[in-house]
KOLMIRO-303020 format. One line per field, with one value per residue: residue in one letter; x, y, z of N, C-alpha, C in turn. Coordinates in steps of 0.001 Angstrom, whole numbers, plus 524288, in hexadecimal, padded with zeros to 5 digits. Example, Ala and Ser with C-alpha at 12.3 -4.5 7.8 and 13.67 -1.06 7.14 Angstrom:
REM residues 2
residu <- c(a|s)
n.east <- c(83386|83232)
n.north <- c(7E9C6|7F736)
n.up <- c(81E78|81BA8)
ca.east <- c(8300C|83566)
ca.north <- c(7EE6C|7FBDC)
ca.up <- c(81E78|81BE4)
c.east <- c(83390|83264)
c.north <- c(7F31C|8001E)
c.up <- c(81E78|81EBE)
This chain:
REM residues 288
residu <- c(m|k|l|e|d|k|m|v|k|a|l|k|v|k|e|n|n|f|g|k|n|i|i|f|s|y|p|n|k|t|l|a|v|t|t|t|g|n|e|c|s|l|k|c|a|h|c|n|g|h|y|l|k|n|m|t|d|i|n|e|i|d|e|k|m|k|h|r|n|v|d|s|f|l|i|s|g|g|c|s|f|d|g|n|v|p|i|i|n|h|l|e|d|i|k|n|l|k|n|k|g|y|k|i|n|a|h|l|g|l|m|d|e|d|d|v|k|k|i|s|d|y|i|d|v|a|s|f|d|i|l|l|n|n|e|t|i|k|n|v|y|k|i|d|k|k|k|e|d|y|i|k|s|y|e|i|l|k|k|h|t|r|v|v|p|h|i|c|i|g|m|d|s|g|q|i|k|g|e|y|d|a|l|e|y|l|k|t|q|n|p|d|c|i|t|f|i|v|l|i|p|t|k|g|t|e|f|e|k|i|q|p|p|k|i|e|d|v|i|d|v|i|c|e|a|r|i|k|f|p|n|i|h|i|n|l|g|c|m|r|p|r|g|q|y|r|k|q|l|d|k|m|a|i|l|s|g|i|n|n|i|v|m|p|s|k|e|a|i|k|e|a|m|k|i|k|c|n|i|q|e|f|e|r|c|c|v|l)
n.east <- c(80345|80227|80888|802A6|7F871|7F82B|7F8EC|7EF6F|7E8A0|7EBD6|7E986|7DED2|7DC45|7DF3C|7D844|7CECD|7CF0E|7D23E|7CE0F|7CF3D|7D66D|7E26A|7EE6D|7F74F|802F8|8095D|812A9|813F1|811DB|81676|8218B|82DCA|83631|842A7|8484D|8525D|8591C|86187|86558|866E4|86833|867D6|86940|86450|86335|85C86|85A92|861CA|8615E|85E79|85462|85229|8569F|84FA6|8487D|842F1|84A61|84743|84946|8481D|83E1F|8371A|83AC4|839BE|82EF7|82B6E|82AD8|82469|817BA|8145E|80E3C|8103E|81936|823A1|82B51|837ED|84474|85224|85640|859F8|86427|85E8C|85593|84DE4|846CF|84AE1|84311|83ECD|84557|8424A|838ED|833B5|8333B|82CA5|823A9|820DF|81E63|815CD|80EEC|80C91|805DA|808B2|808EE|80F4F|81809|82077|82D05|831A8|837C5|83E97|83AF6|83B71|831D7|82FDE|832D2|82C16|82290|823DB|8238F|81AC5|81159|81259|812E6|80C68|80CA8|814E4|81E62|822F7|82D0A|82AE7|831BF|834E8|83C57|8476C|850F6|85063|85015|85A2C|86045|85D55|85B20|862D6|86372|8630F|8590E|84CE0|841B2|83A51|83C40|83861|82DF2|82B68|82D14|825AC|81C75|81D12|81C62|81260|80C73|80C6F|80AAE|80539|80997|80FA8|8134C|81E5B|822B8|82DDB|82F8E|837CD|8408F|84A0E|853C2|84D5E|847EA|83D13|83A13|834CF|82C48|8225F|821B5|8210B|81719|810FD|812DB|80EC5|80481|800E9|80055|7F96B|7FAC8|7F780|7FA6B|803BF|8101F|81726|82415|82E8E|83AD0|844A3|84F2F|85991|86252|86F13|86D99|86E83|86805|86765|8691C|862C1|8572A|84A18|83F33|83809|82D63|8245E|8255F|8246F|81A2F|814F9|81641|8109E|8069A|804E1|8044C|7FB74|7F394|7F44D|7F215|7E777|7E1B7|7E78F|7EF41|7F8AB|804AB|80D1C|818E8|82162|82BD0|83134|83635|838F8|835A5|83425|8320D|82BB2|82317|81EB8|81D3B|8163B|80D59|80A85|808BD|7FFB7|7F8C6|7F8E2|7F3A2|7F702|7F5FE|7FA03|80318|80F38|813E7|81107|813C3|811C4|80DA1|80877|80067|7FB04|7F7D4|7F15C|7E962|7E600|7E147|7D95B|7DA44|7D766|7DDE6|7E51C|7EC4E|7F69E|7FE56|805B1|80F46|80DF4|809F9|80524)
n.north <- c(7FB62|808BC|81363|81C8A|818EF|8122F|81934|81E86|81658|8140D|81D77|81D76|814B1|8184E|820E9|81BD2|816E1|81DED|82739|834C1|83796|83C24|83C39|8456B|84587|84C95|84B4C|85153|8502C|84722|84247|83EA7|83533|830BA|82576|822C4|82ADE|83059|82716|81B7C|80E6A|8093D|80FBD|81131|81025|81760|81F02|82055|823DD|82E2D|832E8|8325A|83AE5|842E6|84141|841BC|83F9D|835BD|83845|842C1|845E8|84B63|855BC|85854|857CF|8609B|867F8|86469|8607D|85534|848F2|83ECE|83451|8301F|825E8|821C1|81DDC|81A86|80E50|8020F|7F863|7EFA5|7F300|7F697|80100|806F7|80AD1|806E1|8086A|8118A|81028|8135B|81E37|81EB2|81A10|821D5|82A39|825FF|8246C|82E88|830F5|83261|82F8E|82518|82145|81780|81397|80748|8001E|7F40E|7EF19|7E646|7DCCF|7DCB4|7E6BA|7ECAA|7EA07|7EEE0|7F96A|7FB76|7FE5F|808C4|80EA3|81434|81144|809F9|80D10|806A3|802C7|7FBCF|7F291|7EAF7|7E6DC|7E00F|7E327|7EE03|7EF69|7EC34|7F334|7FD3A|7FD8F|7F722|7EE9F|7E1EB|7DD1C|7D7EB|7D81E|7D252|7D472|7DE80|7DCE1|7D66D|7DD7C|7E548|7DF9F|7DCE6|7E6DF|7E965|7E290|7E712|7F1D1|7FD19|7FE2E|8051F|802C1|8076F|80AEB|80D27|812BD|80FB8|80E50|808D0|80DC5|813E4|80D33|80512|7FB2C|7F092|7F62D|7F3DF|7E990|7EAF1|7EF6F|7E70A|7DFDF|7E58A|7E583|7DC38|7DE5C|7E5DC|7F139|7FD83|806AA|80C89|8122D|81952|81CD2|823AB|82182|82A7A|8301B|8325B|83BA6|83825|82DBE|82077|8208F|82A97|82EBB|829C4|82837|82B0C|821DE|82048|828DA|82523|81A88|81A2D|81DB2|8159B|80D67|81182|81219|80773|803FA|80991|804F4|7FA7D|7FB62|7FFD8|803FE|80865|8123B|818FE|81E7D|8291F|82B08|8337D|832A7|834D1|838D8|84694|852EC|8543C|849E4|84699|84D11|84940|83E9C|83EFD|84381|83BF7|833BF|836D1|8356A|82AE7|82645|8273D|82802|82E89|8388D|83C68|84898|84E12|85246|85EF5|85D67|853F5|856B5|85DCA|856FA|8502A|856FE|8598D|85059|8500D|84C11|848A6|84EC5|84B75|84F6C|84AD1|84A95|843B7|8394C|830BB|826BB|826E9)
n.up <- c(80000|7FCB1|80351|8047D|8037D|80BE3|8142B|8133F|81597|81FDB|82525|82434|82A2D|833F7|83547|83542|83EBD|84656|843B1|8409F|847D5|84D29|8540E|8591C|85F6D|86925|87114|87ADE|8854C|88850|88DF3|889A5|88E50|8925C|897A7|89853|89725|88DBD|88A7A|88313|8807D|8770A|86E2C|86431|85624|8519F|858F3|861A1|86BC6|86B00|86C19|8767D|87AC7|879FA|88176|88E78|899CA|8A2F2|8AD1B|8AD81|8ACA6|8B375|8B393|8A904|8A7E2|8ACAC|8A54C|89DA5|8994A|89C7C|89A81|898B8|89569|88D2C|88EAC|88D4A|88876|886D2|880F7|886EE|88492|881E7|87D5D|883D4|889D1|894BE|89C3D|8A4EE|8AD23|8B13D|8B622|8BF66|8BE26|8B586|8B98B|8C0C7|8BA2A|8B4F2|8BD41|8BF7D|8B7D7|8AD71|89FB5|8993A|88F99|88B67|886E8|8862D|88151|87F26|888B2|893A6|89832|8A30A|8A670|8A063|8A4F1|8AE9C|8AC32|8A674|8AB46|8ACC2|8A406|898DE|88EAD|88616|87CDD|871D4|869A8|85EDE|8589C|84E83|847D3|845EE|8418E|84218|84CF0|84F5E|84946|84CD2|857E9|85B8F|8624C|86864|8656C|860E1|8581E|85D4E|867AC|868AC|86697|86F13|87775|87533|87681|880FA|885A7|88278|88840|891FD|891DD|88B29|87E41|8742D|867B4|860C3|85457|84D8E|841FC|837B2|83DDA|83CC9|836E7|830BA|82A89|826EA|82EBD|83451|8384C|83428|8374B|841F6|842B3|83F3A|8474D|84FE9|84D55|85135|85B85|85EBF|8615C|867E2|863CA|85B3D|859AF|85085|84D7A|84713|84141|8448D|83EC2|84661|84B7C|84F5A|8502E|84AEE|84282|83EA3|834BB|82DCF|825CF|829BF|82A15|81DFF|81C2E|81773|8194D|82418|82541|8203D|82763|82FD9|82B6D|829CA|8340A|8375B|83167|8348C|83F13|841EA|84A3F|8524F|858EE|8519D|85246|84EAB|8530E|85AFC|857D3|84C94|84021|83E7D|83830|82A3C|8282C|83099|82F11|825B0|82819|830C1|82C65|824EA|82BB3|830C8|828A0|82801|82FC7|83A3A|84841|85000|85119|855AB|85948|84F7A|84244|83C3D|83296|833A1|83A48|83412|82C1C|83183|83452|82A7B|826CC|82D68|837CF|84534|84E2D|85950|86461|86C0F|877D0|87B4B|87AC3|86FC1|871EE|87B57)
ca.east <- c(80000|80514|8085D|7FE49|7F3A4|7F877|7F7B6|7E9C7|7E62E|7ED18|7E68D|7D959|7DBFF|7DF64|7D37D|7CA7E|7CF7B|7D33E|7CBEF|7D2F6|7D985|7E814|7F0E8|7FC8C|80525|80D9D|81351|8164C|81100|81954|82725|8310F|839F0|84674|849F0|857F7|85BF7|862CB|86817|8645F|86C44|8677B|86B3F|861FC|864D8|858F6|859A3|866B2|86037|85D94|84F54|8520F|85879|84B39|844D2|8441C|84C45|8432E|84AAA|84741|8389A|83487|83C67|8376E|8294C|82A3E|82A3C|82117|812B7|814ED|80A8C|8118C|81ED0|825E5|82FFF|83B25|849F4|8556A|855BD|85E68|86617|85ABD|850F1|84A3B|8474F|84AD3|8401B|83D5D|848B1|83F9D|8338F|83159|831F6|8281B|81F33|81F66|81BB5|810A7|80B99|80AFC|801C7|80AA6|808B8|814A9|81965|825DE|82FFF|83409|83B57|83E17|83B02|839B3|82C73|82FA9|832F0|82739|81E85|824B3|822A6|81610|80D1F|81384|81301|80773|80D93|81A54|81F7A|826B6|82EC2|82A4E|835E2|8349A|8400E|84C54|85530|84FE9|851B6|85FE4|8629A|85BF7|85BC9|867DE|86315|8624C|8537F|84A0E|83C4B|8375C|83CDA|834D3|828A8|82ACB|82C90|820A0|81834|81D79|81A26|80CC2|80A07|80C73|80944|80401|80E67|80EDA|817DA|82071|825A7|83124|82FD7|83CEE|8447F|84F14|85613|84945|84578|83871|83B5E|8321A|827B6|81D98|821A6|81F1A|81165|80EAE|812F6|80B27|7FF1E|7FF84|800A0|7F52B|7FC33|7F368|7FCC6|8090C|812B6|81B76|827F6|83192|84063|846EC|854EF|85AF1|867D8|871F8|86C53|87035|86458|86699|8696F|85F30|85234|845A4|83C32|834BF|8284A|82073|825D7|82234|8147A|812F3|815F6|80C42|801C0|8044B|80271|7F615|7F010|7F46B|7F012|7E3BB|7DEEF|7EAFD|7F1E2|7FDDB|8072F|81228|81B60|82498|830E8|8311E|83961|8367D|83642|830C1|83077|82735|81E8C|81C42|81B83|8119D|808DA|808F8|806B1|7FA39|7F5B9|7F968|7F074|7F97D|7F27C|7FC77|80854|811C1|8166C|81026|8157C|80D85|80B43|804CD|7FBC0|7F81B|7F563|7ED0C|7E513|7E41F|7DDB4|7D544|7DAF0|7D641|7E309|7E58F|7F1B3|7F81D|80335|808F3|81191|809A3|807C6|802A4)
ca.north <- c(80000|80DA0|81605|82042|815EB|81023|81D93|81F64|8120C|8149E|821DD|81BD6|8113B|81BA2|82407|8183E|81527|8224A|82C0B|838CD|83933|83B8E|83E81|8479B|84581|85029|8490D|85514|84E94|84247|84339|83A2C|83472|82C88|82313|8217C|82F7F|82FF8|82228|81712|80A96|8070D|81356|80F29|812C5|81B8E|822AD|8214D|826B7|833B9|834FE|832B7|8401E|84686|83F9C|8437A|83B89|83496|83AD0|84864|846B6|84F66|85AE8|8592A|85882|865E4|86B5C|861D7|85E6C|84FB1|84535|83983|8337C|82C06|8245B|81E8B|81DDF|8175B|808A8|7FEE0|7F53C|7EB98|7F55F|7F83B|80654|805B3|80E8A|8044B|80AA2|8162B|80E87|81696|82351|81DFF|8194A|826ED|82D3F|823A5|82569|8340C|83170|83362|82B67|82383|81DEE|815E7|81030|8033D|7FCE6|7EE64|7EE49|7E0FA|7DCCB|7DE08|7EC6A|7EEB9|7E968|7F2BF|7FED4|7FC00|80101|80E53|81145|813D3|80EC2|80942|80D8E|8027C|80282|7F67B|7F21A|7E579|7E59A|7DED4|7E643|7F347|7EF28|7EBE3|7F7E5|80211|7FD13|7F474|7EB24|7DC6C|7DBED|7D68F|7DA08|7CF62|7D723|7E2F6|7DABE|7D4B7|7E212|7E7C7|7DC78|7DD7D|7EBF5|7E93E|7DFAA|7E9E6|7F757|7FEBE|7FF2D|80731|801BB|80B92|80903|81133|8119D|810F2|80E78|806B7|810D2|81620|8092B|80280|7F5C5|7EE8A|7F933|7F0F9|7E4EF|7ECAF|7F00B|7E1C4|7DDAC|7E868|7E3FD|7D7CF|7E009|7E996|7F5FA|8018C|80B64|80BED|81729|8193B|820F5|8233D|82268|82FA5|82FF7|835D5|83D0D|83574|82828|81DC2|82183|83032|83057|826D5|82ABD|8287E|81EBF|82346|82A16|821A3|8157E|81AE8|81DFC|81061|80A72|813A9|81055|801DA|8038A|80B92|8011E|7F5BE|7FC83|80410|805FF|80A3D|8172F|818BD|82385|82A94|82D1C|83837|831B0|8347B|83D34|84BB6|855B4|852FF|84464|8464B|84FA3|845BB|839DE|83FFB|84466|836E9|8307B|83866|83320|82535|8244C|82756|82A10|83240|83A45|83F7B|84D50|84E0D|856C6|8626E|85B19|84FF6|85959|85FD7|852A4|84E3F|85ABE|85947|84BE9|850E0|848C7|84AD1|84EBD|84BAF|85041|84896|84CD0|83F96|83555|82EBC|821BA|827AA)
ca.up <- c(80000|7FC9D|80861|8049F|8046E|81138|817B0|81307|8187D|82569|82749|8249A|82EBD|838AA|835D5|83686|8442B|849EE|8418E|83F05|84C60|84D25|858B6|858CA|864B1|86A81|87653|87E78|88AB8|88954|88E9E|88823|89295|891CD|89CA3|897F5|89551|88829|889A5|88076|87F54|871C4|86A26|85F5D|85155|85010|85D39|86478|8709A|869DC|86DC7|87C32|87C4A|87A08|8857E|893CA|89D53|8A6D5|8B208|8AD04|8AB56|8B6AD|8B1BD|8A3D1|8A83E|8AE7D|8A0BA|899B7|89B03|89B00|89CD4|896EE|89481|889E4|8918D|889E4|889ED|88375|881B9|88891|8803A|8806D|87AF9|887DC|88BD2|89A5A|89F75|8A9D6|8B13A|8B34D|8B737|8C385|8BBD0|8B21B|8BD19|8C2F4|8B614|8B3F4|8C1D3|8BF4B|8B3E6|8A82F|89BC6|89802|88B31|88C77|88363|8896F|87E38|87FD9|88E61|89506|89A22|8A89C|8A6F1|89E1F|8A8F8|8B2C7|8AA8D|8A341|8AE21|8AD6B|89EF6|89608|8899C|88479|87744|870A5|86433|85CE5|854B2|84D21|843B3|8489B|83F52|84446|85273|84F5F|846F9|84F96|85D96|85C5B|866D2|8671A|86613|85C20|85821|8613E|86CB2|868AF|86713|8747F|87AD9|8742E|878B8|886AF|886F4|88186|88C93|896F5|89167|885D3|87B59|86EDD|86464|85D71|84FD2|84B2D|83C64|83577|84209|83B0D|83297|82D74|82757|828FF|83017|838EA|839F2|832CD|83AAB|8470F|8424D|83EF8|84C98|8534D|84BF4|85495|860FB|85FCD|86449|867B1|8619C|85927|8588D|84CC5|84D4E|84236|84224|843B0|83E79|84AB2|84BC5|85376|85018|84634|83E42|83DDC|82F40|82A78|824AC|82C5A|8264F|81A5F|81E84|8153B|81BFF|82956|824AF|81EF4|82C4E|832E6|828E2|82AE0|83975|837A4|82F0D|837D4|8444F|840D8|84ED3|8567D|857E4|84F45|85357|84C73|857C2|85AB1|8556B|846DD|83E24|83E32|83344|825D7|828B4|83426|82CA4|821DC|82AC1|833FD|828F0|822AE|82FE7|83174|82451|82856|8340B|83F62|84C50|8538F|84F9C|859C4|8573D|849CB|83F2B|83A94|82DF2|83567|83C67|82F93|8294F|834C4|833CD|8250E|82625|8315C|83C6F|84A5D|850AA|85F03|86600|87115|879D8|87D7A|87759|86C93|873BB|88071)
c.east <- c(80377|8046E|803B6|7F92C|7F388|7F731|7F1DA|7E6E8|7E708|7E9FA|7E0CF|7D88C|7DBDB|7DA40|7CEC6|7CA77|7D025|7D0DE|7D041|7D697|7DF5E|7EA47|7F637|7FE99|809B6|80EF6|8160B|815C3|81398|81F24|82A20|835A2|83DA2|84819|84FBD|85B44|85CD6|8653A|864B4|868AF|86C4D|869D8|86950|86358|8616C|85874|85EA9|865DB|85EC9|8589C|84EB3|8537D|85405|8474B|84691|845FE|84837|84455|849A8|84193|83634|835DF|839D6|8319D|827BA|828F1|826B7|81BFC|8125D|810B0|80BD1|81766|81FB2|82B16|83312|840C8|84D0E|854CC|85AB0|86002|8624C|855A8|84CCF|84B14|846B7|847E4|83E51|840B0|84642|839EB|830F1|82FE0|82CFF|8232E|81D45|81C7F|8163D|80CEC|809C8|8070F|803A1|809D9|80E52|814D7|81F29|82812|832DA|83801|83A5E|83E7D|83917|83484|82C1A|82F94|82E07|822D2|81F04|822F3|81D4F|81195|80DCE|81434|80DB4|80815|8137A|81AA1|823CE|82801|82E86|82DDC|83679|8380F|8456A|850EA|8551C|8519A|857AC|8625C|861D8|85D20|860E7|867E0|861D6|85CB4|85127|84473|838FC|837CB|83920|82F28|8279F|829F7|82758|81C3C|81867|81AFF|8143A|809D8|80925|80AD4|80770|80920|80D05|813B9|81944|82380|828A8|831F7|8352C|8414D|849DF|850EC|85205|8467C|840AA|839C0|8382C|82D4D|822A4|81D31|81F86|81927|80EB1|80E8E|80EED|8057C|7FD46|7FEFD|7FC6E|7F6D7|7F7C5|7F565|80224|80B40|8172C|81F10|82B57|83746|841F4|84CD9|85728|860D4|86A7B|870AB|86E72|86CD1|863C5|86693|865DF|85A4A|84DE2|8429C|838F9|82F5F|8240F|820A6|8238B|81C3E|8122F|81269|81151|80704|800BA|80227|7FCBE|7F22C|7EFD4|7F1CC|7EC1D|7E194|7E273|7ED84|7F75B|8003B|80C0A|814FA|81F21|829BB|83042|83408|83647|836EE|83264|82EB8|82B8A|8225C|81BA7|81A22|81673|80CB7|806EB|806C5|800FD|7F6CB|7F619|7F6BB|7F316|7F594|7F4CC|801EB|80A81|814C1|815DA|81257|810BC|80AA4|8074B|7FFC6|7F862|7F53E|7F0BB|7E858|7E2A5|7E041|7D9BC|7D58A|7D91C|7DB45|7E282|7EB4F|7F28E|7FD66|806B6|80B8D|80D31|8074F|8050A|7FD24)
c.north <- c(804E4|8106F|819C3|81D76|813C3|81466|81EA4|81B3D|812AE|8190D|8206A|8183E|81475|81E8C|8209D|816C6|81998|8276C|82FC9|83A74|8385D|83E74|840B8|84818|84951|84EE8|84C96|8536F|84957|84389|83E3C|839C2|82FF4|82A8F|821B4|82638|82F25|82AB7|81E14|81348|808F4|80A97|811B4|81296|8176A|81FD9|82441|82497|82C66|835CC|83516|83832|84415|84540|841A3|83EE3|83AAC|8371F|840B0|849BB|84B41|854E6|85C2E|85A6E|85DCB|86974|868FB|8601F|858B6|84C67|83F89|8393E|82F48|82A96|82069|81E9C|81AAF|81194|8065B|7FB66|7F0ED|7EDD9|7F71D|7FE03|805F0|80998|80C14|80655|80F75|814F2|811FE|81BF7|822EC|81D0B|81E8A|82A41|82B20|824C6|82B16|8350A|83285|82EA0|82A21|81FC3|81C86|812A7|80C38|7FFF4|7F71F|7ED0C|7E8CA|7E13E|7DE3A|7E3F3|7EEEB|7EE57|7ED98|7F82D|7FFA7|7FECE|806E9|81133|81089|810E7|80E1A|80A06|809BB|8026E|7FCDB|7F5E3|7EC58|7E414|7E4D3|7E213|7EBD7|7F362|7EF35|7F103|7FCC7|801A9|7FA5D|7F10C|7E598|7DAD7|7DAB4|7D896|7D738|7D1F6|7DBCB|7E135|7D91C|7D964|7E4CE|7E4C7|7DC70|7E2A7|7EBD5|7E654|7E31D|7EF9B|7F87C|7FFEB|80117|8061A|8067A|80905|80D99|80FC6|81361|810EA|80CB8|80991|81312|8122F|806E7|7FCC2|7F430|7F194|7F640|7EBEF|7E659|7ED46|7EAB9|7DF53|7E060|7E716|7DF73|7D972|7E404|7EE51|7F9F5|80698|809F1|81164|81649|81DE0|81FEC|82497|82809|82EF9|83411|836BF|83A3D|82FB5|825B3|81F1B|8274A|831CC|82D3A|82A0B|82810|8253B|8223C|82422|82669|81C45|815C1|81AD4|818A8|80D0E|80C59|811F0|80A92|800FD|8053C|8077E|7FC21|7F690|800F7|806B8|8082C|80F6B|81633|81E36|82448|82D98|83196|8376B|830D3|83942|8424A|84DFC|853F9|84D65|84406|848BF|84BEF|840D7|83AC3|840A1|83F3D|8334D|831C3|835A2|82D2A|82305|82400|8299D|82E99|83391|83DA6|843FC|84DA2|852E8|85A23|86024|856E3|85274|85B76|85B74|85083|851E2|85A76|854D6|84BA4|84CF6|84BB2|84A6F|84F23|84C67|84E09|84ABE|848BF|83C79|83255|8299F|8223E|829EC)
c.up <- c(80000|801D8|808B9|805D7|80A05|81537|817C7|81637|81E60|827E7|827EA|82945|833BF|83967|8370E|83C4A|8481B|84802|83FEA|8437C|84B79|851E5|85738|85E65|86522|87032|87A47|8842B|88C08|8898F|88D4E|88BEA|89142|8972D|89CA6|89680|88F78|886BC|886FE|87ED9|879A5|86D93|864BA|85AA4|84FF6|8542C|86012|86965|86FD6|86C6A|873B0|87E02|87C9C|87E52|88AD3|89717|8A1A2|8AC1D|8B1F9|8ABC5|8AE57|8B4D0|8AC80|8A434|8AA77|8A9E8|89C7F|89C31|8993E|89D96|89B5C|895C3|89060|88C6C|88E59|88BED|885FF|884C0|8841A|883F8|87E8B|87E4B|87ECD|8892F|891BF|89DBD|8A48C|8AE58|8B3BA|8B485|8BB51|8C176|8B884|8B559|8BF30|8BEFC|8B528|8B874|8C215|8BAE5|8AE62|8A4AA|89A1E|89366|88BDA|88801|886C7|8867D|87F49|885AD|88FB3|897FE|89FE9|8A963|8A496|8A21D|8AD2D|8B12F|8A80A|8A616|8AE4B|8A843|89C54|890EB|888E1|87E90|875EC|86ADF|8625E|8581F|8533F|8487D|84631|846A0|8417F|849FC|852C7|84D82|84A50|8556A|85F11|86147|86501|8685F|860C5|85C82|85C31|866A3|86D17|86928|86CBA|8781D|87A15|876DD|87EB1|88859|8868B|885DD|89157|8969A|88BE0|8830D|875D9|86BA8|86124|858FB|84D8B|84575|83A4E|8396F|8403B|8362F|82EDF|82A0D|82A0F|829D0|834E0|83A9C|838C9|83606|84015|846F9|8421D|84465|85014|85220|84F59|85A4B|86289|86314|86402|86546|85F67|85831|854AF|84DCA|84879|84361|840E4|8433A|8422B|84AF9|8505B|853E6|84B18|84181|83CDE|8381D|82BA0|82963|827D6|82861|822B5|81CCB|81C6F|817E0|82180|82909|82358|823DF|82F94|83095|82A0D|83067|839E2|835A9|8325D|83D20|843ED|845B2|85320|854F9|855BB|84F99|84FFC|850B5|856BC|857D4|84F92|844D1|83DBF|838B5|82F1D|82622|82C1F|831C4|828FD|8247D|82DC6|830A8|826A5|826D9|8310B|82D6E|82432|82D2A|83952|84350|84F5B|8517D|853FE|8573F|8514B|84727|83DC7|835E7|82F74|83761|837F0|82CBC|82C5D|8345F|82E5D|82442|82AA1|835DC|84150|84D9D|8569A|8605F|86B73|872BB|87C6C|8791D|874A5|86E82|878FA|87FE1)
């Protein structure tokens, strides 16, 4: 099927199930927190710990909140060598935040089940990168794990808490590898939401000079998801290239039946108004 025809089909699927509603998220009330400072053992090819630098250290939350109207947290951090995000080391801090009524989204990585049980009562949702291509795991994360390890971790999380799978389109050098396999697997798991992000060639990483995936390839994956999962929310998350790339991607995502775009471009807003969408604005992370 031609991409143009697939977009028409995907948009129709969305409108049949969600009408003209669309959400634009501006997560000003969600504070992104790192539990490991700027440290990450993996130094992945696409990130190299770069994005931790933009997060608030968990030990500096109180000071940061003096200047922000925060009602929720995205709690993450660098990975250990086994792919686990060791936020369990800050379980008491997370308990305190939850007991104060804050909403919490957490990145747990490949956390073992005992630790998932300990933390699951204190988070609202876990965001999990579903990665089902062994070559990509080796090339990007450089850890001795296979797709079966990611499946096992996803299913452990699902047993104990709400989990939203994230698919990074083009993660391996901008190539499409395993994204459609991830959708096929998720079809057996009945997720209530999927978030897509897109590889950003980031300065100081192995991938800084590569090209992001072709926008048409990204849109094809989004359309495939929309058609396979007609009744669930499909998000376009905050991690995606900026500039002209984002302008075009966001506009095409609107026309492909996306439910929620984080920090949408002006072009996306114009397109949503053009096709008479009912725009809602949220101030939290897109999975909360």
